C-alpha positions in Angstrom: 159.7 72.9 -48.3 158.4 75.4 -45.9 157.4 78.0 -48.6 155.8 75.1 -50.4 153.9 74.0 -47.6 152.6 77.6 -47.0 151.5 78.2 -50.5 149.7 74.7 -50.3 148.0 76.2 -47.1 147.2 79.5 -48.5 145.8 77.7 -51.9 143.3 75.8 -49.6 142.2 78.7 -47.4 141.9 81.0 -50.7 140.1 78.3 -52.5 137.6 78.1 -49.9 136.9 81.7 -50.0 137.0 82.3 -53.6 133.8 82.7 -55.7 132.7 84.3 -58.6 134.4 85.1 -62.0 135.5 88.2 -64.2 132.8 90.4 -65.7 133.6 89.1 -69.2 132.9 85.4 -68.1 136.6 84.2 -67.9 138.2 82.9 -64.9 140.5 85.0 -62.6 144.1 84.6 -62.8 145.6 83.6 -59.2 149.0 85.3 -58.1 150.7 85.9 -54.9 150.6 89.1 -53.1 153.7 91.3 -52.9 154.2 90.2 -48.9 153.2 86.6 -49.8 150.6 86.3 -47.1 147.4 85.8 -49.5 146.7 85.3 -53.0 145.4 87.8 -55.5 142.8 87.3 -58.2 143.0 89.3 -61.1 141.1 89.5 -64.1 142.5 90.1 -67.9 146.0 88.9 -66.5 147.1 92.0 -64.7 149.5 91.6 -61.9 149.4 93.2 -58.6 152.2 95.9 -59.1 150.5 97.4 -62.0 146.8 96.3 -62.0 144.1 98.6 -63.0 145.6 101.8 -61.3 147.7 102.5 -64.4 144.4 103.2 -66.3 143.3 105.4 -63.4 146.7 107.7 -63.6 146.5 107.7 -67.4 143.0 109.2 -67.5 143.4 111.3 -64.4 141.7 114.6 -64.4 144.6 116.9 -65.2 142.5 120.2 -65.4 143.8 123.2 -63.2 141.6 125.3 -60.6 139.2 124.4 -57.9 135.7 123.1 -58.6 133.2 124.1 -55.7 130.5 121.8 -57.6 128.4 124.9 -57.0 129.1 125.3 -53.2 128.0 121.9 -52.0 129.7 119.9 -49.3 130.6 117.1 -49.7 131.4 117.0 -53.5 129.1 114.6 -55.6 129.9 111.1 -55.1 130.1 110.8 -59.0 132.9 113.3 -59.3 136.3 112.8 -60.9 138.0 115.8 -59.2 141.5 117.1 -60.1 143.9 117.0 -57.4 143.4 120.8 -56.7 140.0 120.4 -56.0 140.9 117.2 -53.8 143.0 119.2 -51.7 140.4 122.0 -51.1 137.6 119.5 -50.3 140.1 117.7 -47.9 140.6 121.2 -46.2 136.7 121.4 -45.9 136.3 118.1 -44.7 139.2 118.2 -42.0 137.8 121.6 -40.5 134.2 121.3 -41.4 133.0 120.9 -37.7 134.4 124.3 -36.7 134.6 126.5 -40.0 132.2 126.3 -42.6 133.5 127.4 -46.1 130.1 128.8 -47.2 127.5 130.5 -44.8 124.5 129.5 -46.7 123.4 128.3 -50.2 122.6 131.9 -51.1 125.9 133.4 -49.3 128.9 132.6 -51.1 131.2 134.2 -48.7 134.3 132.0 -48.2 134.1 131.8 -44.3 131.4 132.1 -41.8 132.9 133.4 -38.8 129.9 133.4 -36.5 128.8 129.8 -37.1 129.6 128.1 -33.7 131.2 124.3 -33.7 128.4 121.9 -34.0 129.9 118.9 -32.2 128.5 117.1 -29.3 129.5 114.8 -26.5 133.2 115.3 -26.8 135.1 112.2 -25.4 138.3 113.1 -23.9 141.4 111.0 -24.5 142.3 108.0 -22.2 145.0 108.5 -19.6 146.4 105.2 -20.8 146.1 105.1 -24.6 146.5 101.8 -26.3 149.9 101.5 -27.6 150.0 99.5 -30.8 152.7 97.0 -31.5 153.8 97.3 -35.1 155.8 94.8 -37.6 155.7 96.7 -40.5 156.2 95.6 -44.0 156.2 97.5 -47.3 153.5 97.1 -49.9 153.9 98.5 -53.2 150.6 98.4 -54.3 149.2 100.5 -51.3 151.8 102.9 -52.0 151.0 103.0 -55.6 147.5 103.6 -54.5 148.8 106.5 -52.5 150.2 108.2 -55.4 147.6 107.6 -57.9 144.1 108.0 -56.2 142.5 110.0 -53.4 143.4 107.5 -50.8 144.6 109.0 -47.5 145.6 106.6 -45.0 145.7 102.6 -45.0 146.0 100.4 -42.0 146.5 96.6 -41.9 146.2 94.9 -38.3 146.7 91.2 -38.0 148.1 89.0 -35.3 147.9 91.6 -32.8 149.8 94.0 -34.4 149.9 96.5 -37.1 151.9 95.2 -40.4 151.1 97.9 -42.6 150.8 101.7 -41.9 150.5 104.2 -44.8 149.6 107.6 -45.1 149.6 110.1 -48.1 153.0 111.3 -49.1 154.1 114.8 -48.3 154.0 115.6 -52.0 150.6 114.4 -52.5 148.4 115.7 -49.7 150.6 114.9 -46.8 151.4 118.7 -46.2 147.7 119.0 -45.0 146.8 115.6 -43.7 148.8 114.0 -41.0 148.8 111.1 -38.4 147.6 113.7 -35.8 144.6 114.7 -38.3 141.0 114.2 -37.1 139.1 113.2 -40.3 135.4 112.7 -40.8 134.1 109.2 -40.4 130.8 109.6 -42.5 128.7 106.6 -42.1 131.1 104.6 -39.9 129.5 106.3 -37.4 126.4 104.3 -37.8 128.1 101.4 -36.6 129.7 103.1 -33.8 126.3 104.6 -32.8 125.3 100.5 -32.9 128.3 99.5 -30.6 127.4 102.4 -28.0 123.4 100.7 -28.2 125.1 97.4 -27.5 126.9 98.8 -24.4 123.8 100.5 -23.3 122.1 96.8 -23.5 124.9 95.5 -21.6 124.7 98.1 -18.7 120.6 97.2 -18.7 119.4 100.8 -20.0 117.7 98.7 -22.6 116.6 95.1 -22.2 117.5 93.7 -25.7 117.7 94.3 -29.2 113.9 93.3 -29.4 112.8 96.3 -27.1 110.5 98.7 -28.5 110.8 102.5 -28.8 107.5 103.3 -27.2 108.7 105.6 -24.2 110.0 108.6 -26.0 107.2 111.1 -26.8 109.1 112.7 -29.9 108.5 109.5 -31.7 104.7 109.4 -31.1 102.3 109.4 -34.1 105.2 108.6 -36.7 106.7 105.3 -38.1 109.0 105.0 -35.6 107.1 104.7 -32.4 106.8 101.1 -30.8 109.5 99.7 -33.6 111.8 97.1 -32.5 115.2 98.4 -31.9 116.9 95.8 -34.3 114.3 96.7 -37.2 116.0 100.3 -37.0 119.2 99.0 -36.4 118.9 96.6 -39.5 117.4 99.5 -41.7 114.3 97.6 -42.0 111.8 100.1 -40.2 109.5 100.6 -43.1 110.7 103.8 -44.6 110.5 103.4 -48.1 107.6 106.0 -48.7 109.3 108.9 -47.0 112.9 109.2 -48.1 114.5 109.8 -51.5 117.9 107.9 -51.3 119.5 107.9 -48.0 119.5 111.6 -47.2 116.3 113.5 -48.7 113.0 113.7 -47.4 110.4 112.9 -50.1 107.9 115.8 -48.9 110.6 118.7 -48.3 114.0 119.9 -49.8 115.5 119.5 -46.5 118.5 116.8 -45.9 118.0 114.1 -43.2 121.2 115.1 -41.6 120.4 118.8 -41.3 117.2 118.1 -39.1 116.9 117.0 -35.4 115.0 113.8 -34.8 112.1 116.0 -33.1 112.3 118.4 -35.8 111.5 115.6 -38.5 109.3 114.0 -36.4 106.9 117.2 -36.1 107.3 117.9 -39.8 108.2 115.6 -42.4 107.4 112.5 -40.8 104.4 113.4 -38.8 101.7 111.0 -39.2 104.0 108.6 -41.2 103.0 105.0 -41.2 105.5 102.1 -41.1 105.6 99.9 -44.5 107.2 96.5 -44.9 110.2 95.5 -42.8 112.6 95.6 -45.8 116.4 96.8 -46.1 116.0 100.5 -46.7 119.3 102.5 -46.2 119.0 106.0 -44.8 120.3 108.6 -42.3 117.7 109.0 -40.1 117.6 105.6 -38.5 121.0 106.1 -36.7 120.0 109.6 -35.6 116.8 108.2 -34.2 119.0 105.4 -31.9 121.7 107.9 -30.8 119.0 110.5 -29.8 117.0 107.7 -28.2 120.0 106.7 -26.4 120.6 110.2 -25.1 117.2 110.8 -24.1 116.6 107.5 -22.5 119.8 107.6 -20.5 120.1 111.5 -19.6 122.9 113.7 -20.6 125.2 112.7 -17.8 124.8 108.7 -18.0 125.0 108.9 -21.9 128.4 111.0 -21.6 129.6 108.5 -19.1 128.5 105.7 -21.3 130.4 107.3 -24.2 133.3 107.6 -22.1 133.4 103.9 -21.1 133.2 103.0 -24.5 136.0 105.1 -26.5 137.9 106.3 -23.5 138.2 103.3 -21.1 137.9 100.6 -23.6 139.0 101.4 -26.7 141.6 103.8 -24.9 141.7 106.9 -27.4 144.9 108.6 -27.7 143.3 112.0 -28.9 139.9 113.7 -28.2 136.8 112.3 -30.3 133.4 113.4 -30.6 130.0 113.2 -32.7 128.8 115.9 -34.5 125.2 117.6 -34.0 122.9 117.6 -36.9 123.5 121.0 -38.8 120.5 123.0 -38.0 120.5 121.5 -34.2 120.4 124.6 -31.8 122.6 124.9 -28.9 120.5 122.9 -26.4 118.4 120.7 -28.8 119.1 117.0 -28.1 120.6 116.0 -31.3 123.5 113.5 -32.5 124.3 112.9 -36.1 126.0 109.7 -37.4 129.2 111.9 -38.2 132.3 111.3 -35.9 135.7 112.8 -35.9 138.8 110.7 -34.8 142.4 110.0 -36.0 143.2 106.9 -38.0 144.9 105.1 -35.3 142.0 106.0 -32.8 139.6 104.5 -35.5 141.7 101.2 -35.2 141.6 101.5 -31.4 138.0 101.3 -31.7 137.8 98.6 -34.3 140.4 96.7 -32.0 138.1 96.9 -29.1 135.2 95.3 -31.0 137.4 92.5 -32.3 138.5 91.9 -28.5 135.0 92.1 -27.6 133.9 89.3 -30.1 136.8 87.1 -29.5 136.6 87.4 -25.7 133.0 87.0 -25.9 132.2 89.8 -23.7 128.6 90.9 -23.2 129.4 93.7 -26.3 130.9 90.6 -28.0 127.8 89.0 -27.6 125.8 91.8 -28.7 128.0 91.9 -31.9 127.3 88.1 -32.6 123.6 88.8 -32.1 123.4 91.5 -34.8 125.4 89.4 -37.0 123.1 86.4 -36.7 120.0 89.0 -36.7 121.3 90.4 -40.2 118.9 90.7 -43.3 119.5 90.4 -47.0 119.8 93.8 -48.9 117.9 92.3 -52.0 120.4 94.0 -54.2 119.1 97.5 -53.5 122.7 98.8 -53.5 124.0 96.5 -56.2 126.1 93.4 -56.2 129.6 95.0 -56.6 131.9 97.6 -55.3 132.2 98.7 -51.7 128.7 98.4 -50.8 127.2 96.1 -53.3 129.7 93.2 -52.2 128.2 92.8 -48.6 124.9 91.1 -49.5 123.3 91.5 -46.2 123.0 94.1 -43.3 123.0 94.0 -39.8 122.9 96.2 -36.7 124.3 99.3 -39.1 127.0 97.2 -40.2 127.7 95.6 -43.8 127.8 91.7 -43.5 127.4 88.8 -45.8 130.2 89.9 -48.3 130.3 88.1 -51.3 132.2 85.0 -51.2 132.3 85.2 -47.2 128.6 85.1 -46.6 128.6 82.8 -43.7 131.8 84.4 -42.2 131.7 86.6 -39.5 133.2 89.7 -41.6 131.7 92.8 -40.7 132.2 96.2 -42.2 131.8 100.0 -41.6 131.5 102.3 -44.9 131.3 105.8 -45.1 131.1 108.1 -48.0 134.1 109.0 -49.9 136.1 105.7 -48.9 136.0 105.6 -45.3 136.0 102.1 -44.4 136.8 99.6 -41.6 136.6 95.9 -42.3 136.6 93.3 -39.4 137.4 89.3 -39.8 136.5 88.2 -36.5 137.1 84.9 -37.2 140.9 85.6 -38.5 141.6 88.5 -36.3 142.3 91.0 -39.3 141.3 94.6 -39.6 141.6 96.8 -42.5 140.9 100.7 -42.6 141.2 103.1 -45.0 140.4 106.9 -45.1 140.2 108.9 -48.6 139.4 112.3 -49.8 137.1 110.4 -52.2 135.7 107.6 -53.9 133.3 107.6 -56.5 133.4 103.7 -56.6 134.4 103.5 -60.4 137.8 102.2 -60.1 139.6 101.6 -62.3 137.9 104.9 -63.8 139.5 108.1 -62.2 138.3 109.2 -59.0 138.0 106.3 -56.9 140.1 103.8 -54.7 140.7 100.2 -55.6 138.5 98.8 -52.6 138.5 95.3 -53.7 142.3 94.7 -53.9 142.9 97.0 -51.0 140.6 95.9 -48.7 138.0 93.0 -49.8 140.5 90.7 -51.3 142.9 91.0 -48.6 140.0 90.2 -46.1 138.5 87.3 -48.1 141.8 85.5 -48.9 143.7 86.5 -45.9 145.3 83.6 -43.9 143.9 82.6 -40.7 145.4 84.2 -37.5 148.4 82.4 -36.4 146.6 82.1 -33.0 150.1 83.1 -31.2 149.8 85.1 -28.1 149.7 88.6 -29.0 152.9 90.7 -28.4 153.0 92.7 -25.2 151.9 96.3 -25.4 154.6 98.5 -25.7 155.3 100.8 -22.4 155.2 104.4 -23.0 155.6 106.9 -20.0 152.6 108.9 -18.9 154.7 112.2 -19.5 155.7 111.2 -23.1 151.8 110.6 -23.9 151.0 114.2 -22.5 153.8 115.7 -24.6 152.8 113.8 -27.8 149.0 114.7 -27.3 150.0 118.4 -26.6 152.3 118.5 -29.7 149.5 116.9 -31.8 147.0 119.6 -30.6 149.6 122.2 -31.4 150.4 121.2 -34.8 146.6 120.9 -35.9 146.0 124.1 -34.5 148.9 125.8 -36.7 148.0 123.7 -39.4 144.4 124.8 -39.4 145.5 128.7 -39.2 147.9 128.0 -42.0 145.3 126.4 -44.5 142.7 129.0 -43.4 145.1 131.7 -44.5 146.0 129.9 -47.7 142.5 129.6 -49.1 141.4 132.8 -47.8 144.6 134.4 -49.8 143.5 132.1 -53.0 140.1 134.1 -52.7 141.6 137.7 -53.2 142.8 139.4 -56.1 146.1 140.5 -54.2 146.6 136.7 -52.8 146.2 134.9 -55.9 149.2 136.6 -57.5 151.7 135.8 -54.5 150.0 133.6 -52.0 153.2 133.3 -49.6 153.4 137.1 -49.3 149.5 137.3 -48.7 149.9 134.6 -45.9 152.9 136.6 -44.4 150.7 139.7 -44.5 148.1 137.7 -42.5 150.3 136.5 -39.9 152.1 140.1 -39.4 148.1 141.6 -39.0 147.1 138.7 -36.6 150.5 139.3 -34.5 149.6 143.1 -34.3 145.8 142.2 -33.2 147.0 139.7 -30.7 149.5 142.2 -29.3 146.9 144.9 -29.1 144.3 142.5 -27.3 146.9 141.3 -25.0 147.8 145.2 -24.0 144.0 145.6 -23.3 143.9 142.5 -21.2 147.0 143.4 -19.1 145.6 147.0 -18.5 142.4 145.5 -17.4 144.4 143.0 -15.3 146.6 145.8 -13.8 143.5 147.9 -13.1 142.1 144.9 -11.3 145.1 144.3 -9.2 145.7 147.8 -8.4 142.2 147.8 -7.0 142.7 144.9 -4.8 146.1 146.1 -3.8 144.8 149.6 -2.9 142.0 148.6 -1.0 143.3 149.0 2.4 145.1 152.3 2.0 143.5 155.6 3.0 145.4 157.9 1.0 146.4 161.3 2.2 147.6 164.4 0.5 150.1 164.9 3.2 152.9 164.5 0.9 151.7 165.9 -2.2 154.4 167.3 -4.5 157.2 166.4 -7.0 160.1 164.0 -6.0 163.2 163.0 -8.2 164.0 159.3 -8.7 166.6 157.2 -9.8 165.6 153.7 -10.9 168.4 150.7 -10.1 168.9 147.0 -10.2 171.8 146.3 -8.0 174.8 146.2 -8.1 175.2 149.2 -10.5 172.6 149.0 -13.4 170.8 152.4 -13.8 167.5 151.6 -15.6 166.3 155.1 -15.6 165.4 158.4 -13.7 162.8 161.1 -13.4 160.2 162.6 -11.3 157.5 161.1 -9.0 154.4 163.0 -8.5 152.2 162.5 -5.5 148.6 164.4 -6.1 146.0 163.8 -3.5 147.7 160.8 -2.5 147.9 159.3 -5.8 151.4 158.2 -7.0 152.6 158.5 -10.5 155.6 159.3 -12.5 155.5 162.4 -14.3 158.6 162.5 -16.2 161.1 159.9 -17.1 164.1 158.8 -19.2 166.2 156.0 -19.7 165.4 152.4 -21.0 162.1 152.3 -19.0 160.7 155.5 -20.1 157.8 154.0 -22.2 156.7 151.9 -19.3 156.8 154.6 -16.6 153.0 155.3 -17.7 152.1 152.1 -16.0 153.3 153.1 -12.7 150.6 153.7 -10.2 150.5 153.8 -6.4 148.9 155.3 -3.3 150.4 156.8 -0.2 148.9 157.2 3.3 149.2 160.0 6.0 152.5 158.0 7.4 154.3 157.9 4.2 153.8 154.5 3.5 153.6 153.9 -0.4 152.2 150.7 -2.4 152.3 150.9 -6.2 151.9 148.8 -9.4 154.5 148.8 -12.0 154.2 146.7 -15.3 157.7 146.5 -17.1 160.8 144.4 -17.8 164.3 145.5 -16.4 165.8 144.3 -19.9 163.7 144.0 -22.9 166.5 143.4 -25.3 167.5 140.6 -23.1 164.2 138.6 -24.1 162.4 139.4 -20.6 158.7 139.8 -20.7 156.7 142.7 -18.9 155.5 141.9 -15.7 153.5 143.3 -12.9 155.5 144.2 -10.0 154.4 145.4 -6.5 156.6 148.1 -5.1 156.5 149.2 -1.4 158.4 151.8 0.7 158.1 154.9 2.7 158.7 158.5 1.6 160.4 159.4 4.5 163.1 156.6 4.0 163.3 157.7 0.3 163.3 154.1 -1.1 160.9 151.8 -2.8 161.7 148.1 -3.7 160.2 145.3 -5.6 161.1 142.2 -7.1 161.1 141.1 -10.9 161.5 137.1 -10.8 164.7 137.0 -8.6 165.9 140.4 -9.0 165.5 143.4 -6.6 164.8 146.7 -8.3 164.7 150.0 -6.4 163.5 153.8 -6.8 166.0 155.9 -4.8 164.0 159.2 -4.0 165.1 162.5 -3.3 163.9 165.3 -1.1 160.7 167.2 -2.4 161.5 169.2 -5.7 158.3 171.2 -5.8 154.6 171.4 -4.8 152.0 170.1 -7.2 151.3 172.7 -9.9 154.7 174.4 -9.5 157.0 172.5 -11.5 
């Protein structure tokens, strides 16, 4: 009986939300999702298990080798790459912010080592990151998409907990992409910049969304000067005459993401005039808003604002950051709508938005304002697929999704399948990450956004309104331990894949990549050892200089003295000859386990016979002990020097003078 009531309830809500028909004019067939929580509408009688992904797998690109598409990054949106190419581009996307696979369009070297990291305004992790409650269920269709398409991660959050949390399998892309992977947001970052702008309004830095950008000299004599903030946020700033698509200037061959705002205003957009305020999607508008906030607040206040939004409110678990424009110099004021974070930190940010809306905070009222002030797209991006289904746009969010035009559903959407849909009314969030999405599913090269995200938001049941489960309590030391482990995992992974693709580019490496990687590791270990040795010598010299500063050397005791090196009670470490020449004490001859290290022994002696010396050694290298700098002190007349290695006392027992200097 309960099941029947549930189905009737689902039918009511689904019928209210469903609109439209199949492309051939027929009516879609309704069936229940795998987990029984929503209805699925399929054309041509396909069921939820197989659907059109069967078409995807059967016509999949099975070619071999990596297609670099002439060296461009990212790959063309229309591409249908094979798995090897997908993996190579995943590598580029993961590590793009600190290692560029090509130095320039005319320089096809694999890596450009002197290219510095180009991120800006890093936000450090919260000391108390939000801990999600999970009540996970299996979803066969999501798993199938993970196997058949470029989908990397999928998260479904509802009723205050994560109910689906899937990541690409190990035998697909999971050996490279992990839960700890920071991945590019693409244009999702536009929405994040808008969210930050809302907090700037709430803190009084800006009056309202109707405030005009008339106090930044950089914008003068361009179409952006004196524009209302809301028009820029809505992509209605009259830019139609100056951009070819979203990322290309009409009057130059430079990309929008490459130039800082000031650079563009002084060149491509100098003297530009605003045309009609209609929707015209481009990458300059979020750069203008982000850079304007940075200018308006000043660097210190802007960083504090970012910390308030992401660290204190969203309570991120790992470091996140925006990128600077590609051609920005070190000190340029620059922020680009590109953001790096883990999948779960992006969900934390989306949950913060949901909480703001539902609790009607100031930031929530901002979100409601930009939703109410949304404008129609007028079919500019079509009426189907990821960017066509939302029929309107507001505040750098996609809105007015087909069949949900009047529901408060807002979407973030980024190139290649980076999507976050938030249903503010029903308390549901769906987030995807992918290597690629050509938006042609069921043709190969795409993910099924409609079934994975759109339909589940559209037809999903209302929130249970039950009180959210309590947040799991995690000890702070455990949080730190997990964070450090994630950092180390990512560092090691990056090094491995750097080696892997370096080896694939060499003749020797191609034939045996594993052997090539091993060779690279050994070469790096040798180099690190040499660097460490040089650093230790420099450190020793510095410490020697400090140690000997108060000693007035004397040649009174110049000569050669025999010694035995002992570790009590009976362990002999070696023996040899101590040389004193002009008050400088060294070891001229030695034998035993410490022979190679005696070269590092150096000291000073004063006229009273007091000796201070440094010795860099380990008393038992075969035991795994590391070399350390030990200070030895004593008196030549007492015939003994002593020092401590950790808690072990070490002695040099001296004999009478054997010979004068130069006579041995």
